N, C-alpha and C positions, 0 to 999 in steps of 0.2 A: 604184397598183400598180407601182411603179418596177422596171423589168427584167422584170416578168412571168415567164412560165414559163421563159424563157431564163436568168434568174437562178437559178432553181431547178435547172436543168440544170447550170449551172456549179457549183452547190454540192453537187450529187448525189454521194453516197458509195455507188455501187451494190454495191461489194465487200462491204459489211456484210450483204447478203442472201445471200451465197455461202459463208458460214462453216459453223458447226456445224449449222445448220438444213438447208442443202443437203446436207451430208454425212448427216444423219439420213434425208432423203429417199432418197438413194442407197442407204444401208444396208438400209432397209425393202423397197426394190425387190430388192436382192440376196437378202435373206432369202426374199422371195416367190418369186423365180426359182429358188432352191435347193429350196424346197418344191414348186414345180410340177414341177421336173425329177424330184425324188425320187418323186412319186406317179404319174409318166407311164408307167404299164404299159398299152400300148395295148389289149389284149384285155380286161382288167379294166375300164379306164375306159370304153370303148365300150359294154360290156355293161351296166354299172352306170347311166351317165347318158345313153346314146345319142348320144355325141359322134361325129361322123363319118358319121351316117345321112343328114343332109341339111345343105344349105348354109345359113347364116345371112346370107350376103351377097347383095346385089342381083345381078341378072343381069349388069349392066354396072357395073363399078367405075369411077367417074370421080374426078378431083381434088376435085370438089365433094362427092361422098358421103363420101369418106375425111376431108375437111376438117370437114364437119359432124359426123361421128361423133367425131372427136378433139376438136373444140371442146366438144362435150357432155361429153366425159370430162374435159377441163380444167376446165370450169365446175363439174362434180361435185367435182373435186378442190379447187376454189376454195370449195366449201361448208364446207371445214375451218374458215373464218373464223368461222362461226357455230356450229361444233360442237367448239369447243376443239381443233381439229386432227385430231379422230378420223376424219372423213370422208376428209381428205386422207391420213392414215396408211393407212387401208383401201384407198383408191384406188391409191395408189402400190404397196402390197404386193400387191394384186390384179393390177395390171399387171405386175409382176414375176412373179407366179404364172403368168399366162398365157404370158408369154415362155418361162418354164421349161418349161411344159406343151407348148408348140409344139415346142421343141427336143427334148423328150423323146418326143413323139408323132409326130415327122416319119416320113414313109414310110421303110421299111427300105432302100430303094434310094437315099435322099437322104442325103449325107454331112453331118456337123455343119458343115463348111466351107460347103456350099452352103446349108444353113439359116441360118447367120450371114450369108452373102452376100445372103440374101433379107431380113434384118432390118436390118443395119447401115446400108445407104445412107440410109435415111429415119430409122431408129430412133435414131441418135446425136442428130439434131436434135429429133425428137418427144420422146424421153425426157428431153432436157435441158429442154425446155418443161414437161413434167409435174413434174420435179424442182424447177424454179424456182417454179412455182405452189404446190407443197406447201411449199417453204421459205418462201414469203411467209406462207402460213397459219400455219406453225409459228412464225415469227418475231413475227407479229402477236399471236398467242395467248400467246407467252412474254412479250412486252412488256406486254401487258394484265395478265397474272398478277403480273408485277413491280409495276405500278401499283397493283393491287388490294391487294397485300401491303405497300404502302408503301415500296418500294424506289426507285421512280422518281416524279418529280412529275408526269408526263404519261404517258398510255398510249402515244401515238405522236405525234410532231410533224407539222406540215404537210409538211415536207420528207420525211419518211419515208413519209407517205401518198402524196405525189407520186411518190416513187421506186417505191413498190409499184405504183402505177398504171401507170407507164412500163414496169415490168418484166412486168406482166400483159399489156399491150398487145404487148410484144415477144414474149411466150410465144405469143400468138394468132398473130402474124406468123410465127413459127418453125413453128407447127402447119401454117399455109398452105404454107410452102416444103416442109415434110416431106411433106404430102399430094401436092405435084406431083412430088416425087422418088419417092414410093411408087408412083405411078401411071405415071410416065414413064421413071424411071431403073432402079428396082429390078428390074422384069421383064427388062431388057436384061442387067443384072449377073447376075441369076439364070441366064439361059440361057447366059451366058459361063462361069459357075461349074459348070455341069453337064457 
């Protein structure tokens, strides 16, 4: 194994994972966010599904609890690998829907600027990780479909599998950083924004 993993790192073409498949993940998120915002009629939504009646969060939110919650969500998004990308598409769209809903259901005395201040510090990193994992699942399934249709000689090369693994690990690391920011920085930014 001459050169080992360092040779693979030098040969890596990570940009190939950030093309149309990444854009698809972002587009699905935006569509979900628009849908969530569109249905966010606070009175109707609360009376229909009971949102806002009790907290779904633990009493004490820690970096660890946020990290675990988001790693599970990233793992579920990764299930798109075995579902032809459908689980990833649903997961990214649902995350967008929730963000749109949160912005639409914010308390009447909370401005959109404050709501965004509570989402953006950690959300930029966290959402990028979700988009990346979804893009990996979309690209892997696209390559597999091309292989099965006879357009490509291999489904994925070893180099591509290596790159996907590195990017998945990077996404988990991004989730850890975003969790720390969500617990330690976002509340400060939120207080400053109010």
